[in-house]
N, CA and C of each residue as an Amber inpcrd file, in Angstrom:
protein
   240
  21.1040000   0.2640000   4.7490000  20.6140000   1.3650000   4.0850000
  19.8790000   1.8410000   4.4080000  19.4890000   3.3710000   4.1210000
  17.7530000   4.2440000   4.6730000  16.9560000   4.2930000   3.0860000
  15.4720000   4.1070000   3.3310000  14.9820000   4.3990000   2.9590000
  14.5610000   5.4420000   1.4300000  15.6250000   6.7710000   2.5200000
  15.7880000   7.7290000   1.3050000  16.4770000   7.5360000   0.4670000
  17.8480000   7.3330000   0.9140000  19.1080000   7.3090000  -0.0200000
  19.3840000   6.3440000  -1.0790000  17.8970000   4.7090000  -0.4020000
  17.2940000   4.0110000  -2.1370000  16.9360000   4.7970000  -2.9330000
  15.9320000   5.1450000  -2.2780000  14.5500000   5.8280000  -3.2860000
  15.8950000   7.4880000  -4.2010000  16.9070000   7.8840000  -3.5310000
  17.8170000   9.2320000  -4.2140000  18.9190000   8.3970000  -5.4300000
  19.3210000   7.6040000  -4.9020000  19.7830000   6.2180000  -5.8780000
  19.0620000   5.1950000  -7.0780000  17.8200000   5.7300000  -6.6040000
  17.1360000   5.2200000  -8.1590000  16.9790000   5.7870000  -8.7220000
  16.4650000   7.4570000  -8.2140000  16.0130000   8.4410000  -8.9970000
  16.7030000   9.2210000 -10.0820000  17.9860000   9.0480000  -9.1820000
  18.8930000   9.4180000  -9.6430000  19.5440000   8.7430000 -10.8960000
  19.1970000   7.6300000 -10.9280000  19.8040000   6.7660000 -11.8860000
  18.8080000   6.8400000 -13.6100000  18.1850000   7.0910000 -12.5180000
  16.6370000   6.9950000 -13.4850000  16.8410000   8.5840000 -14.6460000
  17.1030000   9.2160000 -14.2040000  17.7430000  10.8590000 -15.0200000
  18.7820000  10.7490000 -15.7740000  19.7350000  10.1010000 -15.2490000
  21.0790000  10.2590000 -16.0600000  20.8540000   9.4180000 -16.9690000
  20.3880000   8.2780000 -17.3520000  19.6690000   7.4830000 -18.4250000
  19.0010000   8.1260000 -19.2670000  17.9740000   9.1380000 -18.6410000
  17.2360000   9.3490000 -19.6040000  18.2110000  10.7250000 -20.5220000
  18.3050000  11.2720000 -19.1490000  19.8530000  12.0380000 -20.1120000
  20.7660000  11.9900000 -21.3390000  21.7950000  10.6990000 -20.2410000
  22.3500000  10.2780000 -21.9670000  21.4140000   9.1310000 -23.1310000
  19.8160000   8.9770000 -23.1180000  19.6690000   8.5450000 -23.8690000
  19.0010000  10.0090000 -24.9480000  18.3450000  10.6640000 -24.3930000
  18.3300000  11.9970000 -25.2940000  19.3870000  12.4180000 -25.2720000
  20.5550000  12.9310000 -24.6820000  21.3580000  12.9940000 -25.7010000
  22.1680000  12.1600000 -26.9160000  21.4030000  10.6290000 -26.4050000
  22.4380000   9.6600000 -27.5440000  21.4170000  10.5120000 -28.7600000
  20.2130000  10.6870000 -28.6420000  19.3470000  10.5490000 -30.0330000
  19.7730000  11.7230000 -30.4430000  20.0140000  12.5040000 -29.8010000
  19.7270000  14.1510000 -31.0890000  21.5720000  13.9540000 -31.9660000
  22.0890000  12.6040000 -31.1670000  23.7530000  13.0820000 -32.2270000
  23.4980000  11.3840000 -33.1390000  21.9760000  11.0960000 -32.8890000
  22.1050000   9.4060000 -33.6760000  22.5760000   9.5380000 -35.3910000
  21.9770000  10.6110000 -35.4960000  21.6730000  11.1120000 -37.3170000
  23.1980000  11.4180000 -37.7910000  24.4640000  11.8330000 -36.9780000
  25.0960000  12.0400000 -37.2650000  26.2090000  10.8710000 -37.5810000
  26.4690000  10.3420000 -36.7360000  26.6960000   9.0920000 -35.7210000
  28.4330000   8.9990000 -36.5570000  29.0480000   8.4440000 -35.8340000
  30.7210000   8.3560000 -35.6050000  30.8230000   9.2320000 -34.6150000
  32.5080000  10.5230000 -34.3910000  32.8030000  10.9990000 -33.1360000
  31.6290000  11.8090000 -32.4910000  30.5950000  12.1080000 -33.3310000
  29.1030000  13.0890000 -32.1920000  28.6790000  12.1330000 -31.8880000
  28.9270000  10.9390000 -32.0580000  27.5350000  10.1780000 -31.7400000
  28.4120000   9.5560000 -30.1550000  29.4000000  10.0150000 -30.2240000
  30.4610000   9.3640000 -29.1020000  30.4400000   9.7640000 -28.4920000
  31.0330000  11.1390000 -28.5180000  31.4920000  12.7390000 -27.6910000
  29.8090000  12.9580000 -27.2980000  28.7950000  12.6420000 -27.6850000
  27.4450000  12.9740000 -27.3180000  26.9410000  11.9130000 -26.4880000
  27.3100000  10.7190000 -26.0960000  27.4520000   9.9570000 -25.5540000
  28.4020000  10.0870000 -23.8340000  29.3120000  10.6680000 -24.5890000
  29.9140000  11.0590000 -23.1880000  29.4960000  12.3180000 -22.2430000
  29.4280000  12.6410000 -22.7970000  28.8320000  14.4630000 -23.0530000
  27.7320000  13.4430000 -21.7010000  26.5700000  12.9290000 -22.0870000
  25.3500000  12.9310000 -22.0350000  25.6230000  11.8570000 -20.7800000
  26.6840000  11.2530000 -20.5790000  26.5700000  10.5570000 -19.6130000
  27.2430000  11.0120000 -18.5380000  28.3890000  12.5760000 -18.9330000
  28.5550000  13.2170000 -17.6890000  27.6850000  14.0800000 -16.7730000
  26.6960000  14.2450000 -18.0130000  25.9200000  15.7810000 -17.0100000
  25.0060000  14.4330000 -16.6840000  24.6360000  13.0600000 -16.6980000
  23.5650000  13.1520000 -16.8200000  23.8440000  11.7790000 -14.5990000
  25.0030000  11.9190000 -14.4630000  26.1310000  11.2860000 -13.3930000
  26.0070000  12.9440000 -12.2880000  26.3240000  13.6630000 -13.1670000
  26.1310000  14.7760000 -12.2520000  24.9920000  14.6760000 -11.6250000
  23.9370000  14.8510000 -12.4350000  22.8180000  15.6320000 -12.0960000
  21.9270000  14.4440000 -11.1110000  22.1780000  13.4740000 -11.2310000
  21.9480000  11.6840000 -10.6040000  22.4470000  11.8510000  -9.8370000
  24.1390000  12.6850000  -8.9110000  24.5330000  12.3680000  -7.7660000
  23.6790000  14.0230000  -7.1800000  23.5010000  14.8360000  -7.7820000
  23.3460000  15.7030000  -6.9530000  21.6390000  15.6180000  -6.4480000
  20.7150000  14.7730000  -7.5180000  19.6120000  14.0830000  -7.1530000
  19.7400000  13.3480000  -5.7200000  20.3280000  11.9440000  -5.7730000
  20.9800000  11.0790000  -5.0660000  21.3720000  12.0840000  -2.9420000
  22.3610000  12.8990000  -3.5910000  22.6930000  13.5230000  -2.0370000
  21.2510000  14.5710000  -1.7010000  20.9220000  14.7920000  -2.7760000
  19.6410000  15.7580000  -1.8900000  18.4020000  14.5870000  -0.8460000
  18.4820000  13.5090000  -1.3760000  17.5340000  12.6990000  -0.5770000
  18.5490000  12.3860000   0.0980000  19.3630000  11.8240000   0.3270000
  20.7640000  11.2860000   1.4920000  20.5190000  12.9790000   2.5840000
  20.8620000  14.0430000   2.2330000  20.5980000  15.1190000   3.4300000
  19.2450000  14.9650000   3.6940000  18.0620000  14.1800000   3.1810000
  16.9450000  14.5860000   4.0320000  16.6010000  13.1030000   4.7450000
  17.4150000  12.2460000   4.3080000  17.3590000  11.2090000   5.3290000
  17.9320000  11.7740000   6.6660000  19.3510000  12.3000000   6.6430000
  20.0820000  12.8020000   7.5700000  18.8690000  14.0260000   8.6430000
  18.9230000  14.3870000   7.5550000  17.8080000  15.7450000   8.8830000
  16.1210000  14.9670000   9.2970000  16.0580000  14.0730000   9.3210000
  14.8130000  13.7640000   9.5890000  15.5890000  12.6110000  10.5450000
  17.0830000  12.1810000  10.3780000  17.0930000  10.5270000  11.7570000
  17.6690000  12.0370000  13.0540000  17.9340000  13.3960000  13.0530000
  18.4570000  14.5300000  13.6600000  17.0590000  14.9430000  14.3810000
  15.8780000  15.1780000  13.1650000  14.9470000  15.6530000  14.2060000
  14.1000000  14.3390000  14.6720000  14.0080000  13.3480000  14.5540000
  13.7030000  12.1950000  15.4060000  14.6910000  11.9930000  16.5980000
  16.2010000  12.0380000  16.1280000  16.9390000  12.2520000  17.6400000
  16.7200000  13.4550000  18.7590000  16.2810000  14.4570000  18.4560000
  16.3650000  15.9870000  18.9720000  14.0320000  15.6860000  19.6350000
  13.5610000  14.9000000  18.9420000  12.5700000  14.4770000  19.5420000
  12.5820000  13.7930000  20.6400000  12.8700000  12.8930000  20.0920000
  13.1430000  11.2280000  21.1480000  14.6460000  12.1110000  22.8440000
  15.0560000  12.7450000  23.2140000  15.6500000  13.7350000  23.9230000
  14.8610000  15.1560000  24.7440000  13.6060000  15.3410000  24.1350000
  12.8930000  15.9790000  25.1460000  12.4450000  15.4140000  26.0910000
  12.3680000  16.5720000  27.0230000  12.1390000  15.5540000  28.6600000
  11.0270000  15.8390000  28.6420000  10.1520000  14.8060000  29.3130000
   8.7310000  14.2540000  29.1050000   8.0520000  14.8630000  30.5940000
   6.5870000  15.6820000  30.7070000   6.3760000  16.2600000  31.7520000
   5.4010000  15.0040000  32.2890000   5.5050000  15.3640000  33.8010000
   4.8810000  14.4640000  34.1190000   2.9710000  14.5170000  35.0210000
   2.4020000  13.6530000  34.5060000   0.6140000  14.9080000  34.8330000
   0.4120000  13.5950000  36.2580000   0.0620000  14.0920000  36.7200000
  -0.5580000  13.7650000  37.5860000  -2.1450000  13.6850000  37.4660000
């Protein structure tokens, strides 16, 4: 895997965990189903945002590889 993809997965996981944690803390006092619903919705929102972040990092890796390929295919001019 590329460096950017691994970084995207790590950053996305951190965002997903933090969003889930904040959503759970808000409903911790209520307990019961409110806590469960908050946990599930926080996890769903965190995974969506984390997935978007990981996708952006993956797109960055693809763009960089295309740019490297374009630079490698440029004709070199011989100088005497």
